[in-house]
C-alpha positions as CSV (number, residue, x, y, z in Angstrom):
1,M,-179.6,87.8,-55.0
2,T,-182.9,86.5,-52.8
3,E,-185.1,89.1,-54.4
4,H,-184.0,88.3,-58.1
5,C,-185.0,84.7,-57.2
6,L,-188.6,85.2,-56.3
7,P,-190.3,85.8,-59.8
8,T,-194.2,85.9,-60.0
9,S,-194.9,83.8,-62.7
10,R,-193.8,80.1,-63.5
11,L,-191.9,81.1,-66.6
12,S,-190.3,83.8,-64.7
13,F,-189.6,81.6,-62.1
14,A,-188.1,79.1,-64.4
15,R,-185.8,82.0,-65.8
16,G,-184.9,83.3,-62.3
17,L,-183.9,79.9,-61.1
18,R,-181.7,79.4,-64.1
19,A,-180.0,82.6,-63.6
20,C,-179.5,81.9,-59.8
21,L,-177.9,78.8,-60.8
22,A,-175.7,80.5,-63.3
23,L,-174.7,82.8,-60.6
24,L,-174.0,80.0,-58.3
25,L,-172.0,78.3,-60.9
26,A,-169.9,81.2,-61.6
27,A,-169.1,81.8,-58.2
28,A,-168.0,78.3,-57.7
29,V,-165.7,78.2,-60.7
30,S,-164.4,81.6,-59.6
31,S,-163.7,80.3,-56.2
32,Q,-162.2,77.2,-57.7
33,A,-159.9,79.4,-59.9
34,L,-159.0,81.3,-57.0
35,A,-158.4,78.3,-54.8
36,Q,-155.8,77.0,-57.3
37,A,-153.7,80.2,-57.1
38,P,-151.3,80.1,-54.0
39,Q,-152.1,82.6,-51.7
40,P,-149.1,84.9,-50.7
41,P,-148.0,85.3,-47.3
42,E,-149.2,88.4,-45.1
43,L,-146.8,91.0,-45.6
44,A,-146.3,94.0,-43.3
45,A,-146.2,96.4,-46.3
46,R,-148.7,99.0,-47.7
47,Q,-148.0,97.9,-51.4
48,Y,-145.9,95.1,-52.8
49,L,-145.4,93.3,-56.2
50,L,-143.7,90.0,-57.1
51,I,-142.9,89.2,-60.8
52,D,-141.4,86.2,-62.5
53,L,-139.1,87.9,-65.1
54,A,-138.7,84.7,-67.2
55,S,-142.6,84.5,-67.9
56,N,-143.1,88.2,-66.9
57,Q,-146.1,87.1,-64.9
58,V,-147.2,88.7,-61.6
59,L,-147.3,86.2,-58.8
60,A,-148.5,88.4,-55.9
61,Q,-149.6,92.0,-55.3
62,R,-151.1,94.4,-53.0
63,E,-152.3,97.8,-54.4
64,A,-149.4,97.9,-57.0
65,D,-151.0,100.8,-58.7
66,A,-151.5,103.1,-55.9
67,Q,-149.4,106.4,-56.2
68,A,-146.7,106.5,-53.3
69,D,-143.8,108.2,-52.5
70,P,-140.9,106.2,-54.0
71,A,-138.2,107.8,-52.0
72,S,-134.6,106.7,-53.2
73,L,-136.2,104.1,-55.5
74,T,-136.3,107.0,-57.7
75,K,-132.5,106.8,-58.3
76,L,-133.3,103.5,-60.4
77,M,-134.7,106.0,-63.1
78,T,-131.8,108.1,-62.7
79,A,-129.5,105.2,-63.0
80,Y,-131.4,104.0,-66.2
81,L,-130.8,107.2,-68.0
82,V,-126.9,107.4,-67.0
83,F,-126.6,103.9,-68.2
84,N,-128.3,105.0,-71.6
85,A,-125.7,107.9,-71.7
86,L,-122.9,105.5,-71.3
87,R,-124.1,103.0,-73.9
88,D,-124.6,106.0,-76.3
89,K,-120.9,107.1,-75.7
90,K,-122.4,110.4,-74.4
91,L,-120.6,109.9,-71.0
92,S,-117.6,107.3,-70.4
93,L,-116.7,105.6,-66.9
94,E,-113.3,107.2,-66.8
95,Q,-114.8,110.5,-67.5
96,T,-114.6,112.9,-64.6
97,L,-117.4,115.5,-63.5
98,P,-117.4,118.7,-61.8
99,V,-119.3,118.8,-58.4
100,S,-121.7,121.7,-58.7
101,E,-123.0,124.1,-55.6
102,R,-126.3,122.2,-56.2
103,A,-124.9,118.7,-55.8
104,W,-123.0,120.1,-52.7
105,A,-126.1,121.7,-51.2
106,E,-127.4,118.2,-51.2
107,R,-125.8,118.0,-47.6
108,K,-128.5,120.1,-46.1
109,G,-131.3,118.0,-47.5
110,G,-131.0,115.3,-44.9
111,G,-130.5,112.5,-47.1
112,S,-127.9,109.8,-48.0
113,L,-124.7,111.4,-49.3
114,M,-121.3,110.3,-51.1
115,F,-119.8,113.4,-49.6
116,I,-118.3,114.9,-52.6
117,D,-117.7,118.9,-52.7
118,P,-116.7,121.6,-55.2
119,K,-113.1,121.0,-55.1
120,M,-113.4,117.3,-56.3
121,T,-113.5,115.9,-59.8
122,P,-114.9,112.3,-59.3
123,K,-115.0,109.9,-62.0
124,V,-118.4,108.6,-63.4
125,S,-117.6,105.3,-62.4
126,E,-117.2,106.5,-58.8
127,L,-120.4,108.8,-59.0
128,L,-122.5,105.6,-60.2
129,R,-121.2,103.6,-57.1
130,G,-121.7,106.5,-54.7
131,M,-125.6,106.9,-56.4
132,I,-126.2,103.0,-56.2
133,V,-124.1,101.8,-53.4
134,Q,-124.4,104.6,-51.1
135,S,-127.5,106.1,-52.4
136,G,-125.7,109.6,-52.6
137,N,-128.2,112.2,-53.4
138,D,-125.1,114.5,-54.1
139,A,-123.9,111.8,-56.7
140,S,-127.2,111.8,-58.6
141,V,-127.2,115.5,-58.8
142,A,-123.6,115.4,-60.3
143,L,-124.6,112.6,-62.7
144,A,-127.8,114.3,-63.8
145,E,-125.9,117.5,-64.6
146,G,-123.1,115.4,-66.4
147,V,-126.0,113.9,-68.8
148,A,-128.3,116.5,-69.3
149,G,-126.7,119.9,-68.3
150,S,-129.0,120.3,-65.5
151,V,-131.2,118.7,-63.0
152,D,-134.4,120.3,-64.3
153,A,-133.3,119.1,-67.9
154,F,-132.8,115.7,-66.5
155,V,-135.8,115.2,-64.7
156,A,-137.8,116.2,-68.0
157,L,-135.8,113.2,-69.5
158,M,-137.1,111.0,-66.5
159,N,-140.8,111.9,-67.1
160,R,-140.2,111.4,-70.9
161,Q,-138.9,107.8,-70.4
162,A,-141.8,107.2,-67.9
163,Q,-144.4,108.2,-70.6
164,A,-142.8,106.3,-73.3
165,W,-143.2,103.2,-71.1
166,G,-146.7,103.9,-70.3
167,L,-146.0,104.6,-66.7
168,K,-149.4,106.1,-65.7
169,N,-148.7,106.4,-61.8
170,T,-145.3,107.9,-62.0
171,Q,-144.4,111.6,-62.0
172,F,-140.8,112.9,-60.9
173,K,-139.9,116.1,-59.6
174,N,-136.2,115.3,-58.6
175,V,-133.5,112.8,-59.3
176,T,-133.1,111.8,-55.6
177,G,-136.4,110.4,-54.3
178,L,-136.6,113.4,-51.5
179,T,-140.4,114.0,-50.9
180,E,-141.5,116.7,-52.9
181,P,-145.4,117.6,-53.8
182,G,-146.1,115.9,-57.1
183,H,-143.1,113.3,-57.0
184,Y,-144.5,109.9,-57.1
185,S,-144.6,106.4,-58.4
186,S,-146.1,102.9,-57.6
187,A,-144.8,99.4,-57.2
188,R,-145.5,98.2,-60.5
189,D,-143.9,101.3,-62.2
190,V,-141.0,100.8,-59.9
191,A,-140.7,97.3,-61.0
192,T,-140.8,98.5,-64.8
193,V,-137.9,100.4,-64.1
194,A,-135.9,97.9,-62.3
195,E,-136.5,95.1,-65.0
196,R,-135.4,97.5,-67.8
197,I,-132.2,97.9,-66.1
198,I,-131.8,94.1,-65.5
199,T,-132.6,93.5,-69.2
200,E,-131.2,96.4,-70.9
201,H,-128.1,97.0,-69.0
202,P,-126.8,93.6,-68.0
203,N,-123.3,95.0,-67.9
204,F,-124.0,97.8,-65.3
205,Y,-126.4,95.6,-63.3
206,P,-123.6,93.9,-60.9
207,L,-123.4,97.3,-59.3
208,Y,-126.3,96.7,-57.5
209,A,-124.7,93.6,-55.8
210,I,-121.7,95.5,-54.3
211,R,-121.9,95.3,-50.4
212,D,-120.0,98.3,-49.5
213,Y,-118.0,101.2,-51.2
214,S,-115.4,103.8,-49.9
215,F,-115.0,107.2,-51.3
216,N,-112.6,109.8,-49.9
217,N,-111.8,107.6,-46.9
218,I,-115.3,107.3,-46.0
219,R,-116.7,103.7,-46.1
220,Q,-120.7,103.2,-46.5
221,D,-122.6,99.8,-46.6
222,N,-125.2,99.0,-49.0
223,R,-128.4,99.4,-47.2
224,N,-129.9,96.3,-48.9
225,L,-129.7,93.9,-45.9
226,L,-130.4,91.0,-48.0
227,L,-127.4,91.0,-50.2
228,G,-125.6,89.5,-46.9
229,R,-128.2,87.0,-46.3
230,D,-129.1,85.4,-49.3
231,P,-126.3,84.4,-51.8
232,S,-129.3,84.4,-55.0
233,I,-130.1,88.0,-54.1
234,D,-127.9,90.4,-56.2
235,G,-129.8,93.7,-56.1
236,M,-131.3,96.0,-56.1
237,K,-132.1,99.3,-54.3
238,T,-133.4,100.7,-51.0
239,G,-135.3,103.8,-50.1
240,Y,-136.6,105.7,-47.1
241,T,-138.5,108.8,-46.1
242,D,-140.9,109.7,-43.5
243,T,-143.7,109.8,-46.0
244,A,-142.6,106.7,-47.9
245,G,-141.5,104.4,-45.0
246,Y,-138.9,101.8,-45.5
247,C,-139.0,100.3,-49.2
248,L,-136.9,97.7,-51.1
249,V,-136.6,96.6,-54.6
250,A,-135.1,93.0,-54.4
251,S,-133.8,90.7,-57.3
252,A,-132.9,87.1,-56.9
253,V,-131.5,84.3,-59.6
254,R,-131.7,80.6,-58.6
255,N,-130.7,77.6,-60.5
256,M,-134.1,75.7,-60.7
257,P,-134.8,72.3,-62.8
258,N,-135.6,74.3,-65.8
259,G,-132.8,76.5,-65.7
260,Q,-132.1,79.9,-64.0
261,R,-135.0,81.7,-62.7
262,R,-135.2,85.4,-61.7
263,L,-138.0,87.1,-59.6
264,L,-138.2,90.8,-58.7
265,S,-139.8,92.1,-55.6
266,V,-141.1,95.6,-54.9
267,V,-142.0,96.2,-51.2
268,L,-143.2,99.7,-50.5
269,G,-144.1,101.3,-46.8
270,T,-142.7,98.7,-44.1
271,A,-141.5,100.0,-40.5
272,S,-137.9,99.5,-40.3
273,R,-135.0,98.4,-42.6
274,E,-135.1,94.8,-41.0
275,A,-138.9,94.7,-41.9
276,R,-138.3,95.8,-45.5
277,A,-135.7,93.0,-45.4
278,S,-137.5,90.2,-44.1
279,E,-140.9,90.8,-45.7
280,S,-138.8,91.3,-49.0
281,Q,-137.1,87.7,-48.1
282,K,-140.6,86.1,-47.2
283,L,-142.1,87.0,-50.4
284,L,-139.2,85.9,-52.7
285,N,-139.0,82.4,-51.0
286,W,-142.8,81.9,-51.5
287,G,-142.4,82.7,-54.9
288,Y,-140.1,80.1,-55.5
289,L,-141.6,77.5,-53.4
290,A,-145.2,78.0,-54.3
291,W,-144.7,78.3,-58.1
292,D,-143.1,76.4,-60.6
293,A,-141.2,77.9,-64.0
294,L,-142.1,76.0,-67.3
295,R,-139.9,76.2,-70.4
296,L,-142.6,75.6,-73.0
297,F,-140.5,76.7,-76.1
298,D,-136.7,77.6,-76.8
299,A,-135.7,80.8,-78.7
300,G,-135.5,80.1,-82.5
301,K,-137.0,76.6,-82.3
302,A,-139.7,76.0,-84.7
303,V,-143.5,75.5,-83.0
304,A,-145.1,74.9,-86.2
305,T,-144.2,74.4,-90.0
306,V,-147.0,75.5,-92.3
307,P,-147.7,76.0,-95.9
308,V,-146.8,79.4,-97.5
309,W,-148.3,80.5,-101.0
310,K,-146.5,82.6,-103.4
311,G,-143.1,82.1,-102.2
312,T,-140.0,80.6,-102.8
313,S,-140.3,77.9,-100.1
314,A,-143.4,75.9,-99.9
315,E,-143.3,76.1,-95.8
316,A,-142.6,78.7,-93.3
317,K,-141.3,78.0,-89.7
318,L,-143.1,79.6,-86.9
319,G,-142.0,80.1,-83.4
320,T,-141.9,82.6,-80.4
321,P,-139.4,85.8,-80.6
322,G,-137.5,84.6,-77.6
323,A,-137.6,81.4,-75.3
324,L,-141.2,81.1,-74.0
325,F,-141.9,80.6,-70.0
326,T,-144.7,80.3,-68.1
327,T,-145.1,80.3,-64.3
328,V,-147.8,78.0,-62.7
329,P,-148.8,76.8,-59.1
330,K,-146.5,73.9,-57.8
331,G,-147.5,70.5,-59.3
332,E,-149.7,72.2,-62.1
333,G,-147.2,72.0,-64.8
334,D,-148.7,68.8,-66.5
335,K,-151.8,70.6,-66.8
336,V,-150.8,73.6,-68.8
337,K,-152.0,73.4,-72.4
338,T,-150.9,75.5,-75.6
339,S,-152.9,76.3,-78.7
340,I,-152.0,78.2,-81.8
341,E,-154.2,80.8,-83.7
342,R,-152.4,81.9,-86.9
343,T,-153.3,83.7,-90.2
344,D,-154.4,81.3,-92.9
345,P,-153.4,81.4,-95.8
346,L,-149.7,82.7,-95.2
347,V,-149.0,84.6,-98.4
348,A,-145.2,85.6,-99.3
349,P,-143.4,87.7,-99.0
350,L,-142.7,87.0,-94.9
351,T,-139.8,88.5,-93.0
352,A,-138.4,87.0,-90.1
353,G,-139.9,88.0,-86.9
354,Q,-143.3,89.0,-88.7
355,R,-146.3,88.4,-86.4
356,V,-148.9,86.0,-88.1
357,G,-150.6,84.6,-85.1
358,T,-150.8,84.1,-81.5
359,I,-149.8,81.1,-78.9
360,K,-152.2,80.8,-76.1
361,I,-151.4,79.2,-72.8
362,T,-154.3,78.0,-70.9
363,T,-155.1,75.6,-67.8
364,A,-156.7,72.3,-68.5
365,A,-159.9,74.0,-67.8
366,G,-159.1,76.5,-70.4
367,T,-158.5,79.3,-68.1
368,P,-156.2,82.1,-69.6
369,I,-152.6,82.0,-68.3
370,A,-150.6,84.2,-71.2
371,E,-150.6,85.0,-74.8
372,V,-147.5,85.5,-77.0
373,P,-146.8,86.6,-80.5
374,L,-146.3,83.7,-82.9
375,V,-143.9,85.0,-85.5
376,V,-142.1,83.8,-88.7
377,L,-138.6,82.6,-87.9
378,E,-137.0,82.6,-91.4
379,P,-138.0,84.9,-94.2
380,V,-139.8,83.7,-97.3
381,P,-139.2,85.8,-100.2
382,L,-141.6,86.4,-102.9
383,A,-141.6,83.6,-105.6
384,G,-141.1,84.6,-109.4
385,V,-143.9,85.4,-111.7
386,F,-144.9,81.7,-112.7
387,G,-144.6,80.5,-109.1
388,R,-147.1,83.3,-108.3
389,A,-149.2,82.7,-110.9
390,W,-149.6,79.1,-110.2
391,D,-150.3,79.6,-106.5
392,S,-153.0,82.2,-107.4
393,I,-154.7,79.5,-109.4
394,R,-154.3,76.9,-106.4
395,L,-155.6,79.4,-104.0
396,W,-158.6,80.3,-106.1
397,I,-159.5,76.5,-106.5
398,K,-159.0,76.1,-102.7
């Protein structure tokens, strides 16, 4: 910077001085913005991510897009696709599935097991608990074969789903999470899969809160130690391999002044079972203590009522697709501002859910926080010939 601030003429000196002042001002503004954001605690983990699911805002992250061995966090995608199959009636919870030689062979892989064998025909409901609570690799294989006919076909489904969601740092080679070349994910991608389970399959999500499960007289505890320590934590999945280290996806929901608030954390590459639990707990507690969640608008409530041309109604009610939340540093809620940018004029026909603008959420200083669609809440059909003609004249005069 010093060399750029030493021009050879007065004119260039003045320009250089202004440039230097602009750089200093930008640095000061940047520093102020950074100072306003709470700094996360120091975590003994290679990668981590913390998301407020109500506002879908990232509160803290470290190398969240770095490719990493996901270990048994892989089974989140395996479970998601099984939940889809149950929803679509391709499977039923009471349906029994055979245990193939390939599923039985998982006992040689050195990973977690449900301890099923080819003489058994476990129910889908039992296999789900074996995969989710006990993290059974054998249960994962049996479910994958039950959904897609083969493990390879199921892995192809996993990768297609990852691509459909735009997960750029994920590639699956198996359904269990055992270390394999080319099998990887990232903290952010893992969080996306976990969030999809929570939001799209709320009837199955309680499986992740089960503390222990017994099958064939073998009882195993859920390896998520936080389930027994914090009553607000109701999931979600652990993982471990030598390459991945100890990993944990944890989700907690707590009652706050503005209603229930759910946070989701992903912690990868810790040194022990205890470390992944304690570091995840530290991150979640910080998220609740250092940040406030604000409910800006309710679902279905009009944010604005605006004129409509050529419609059966003279006005349209505009709002957000769902309840609108934002997350701000503790005590900063009264400094949040919202503004609307919309299409003008609005011309019928308008359909419910049609996007006609954007709601922008900023700090008092104008720093962007979030943007959400502004949509039509109630349809406005096209008016008759006379009404359309009259409004055409009015629009032309306007």
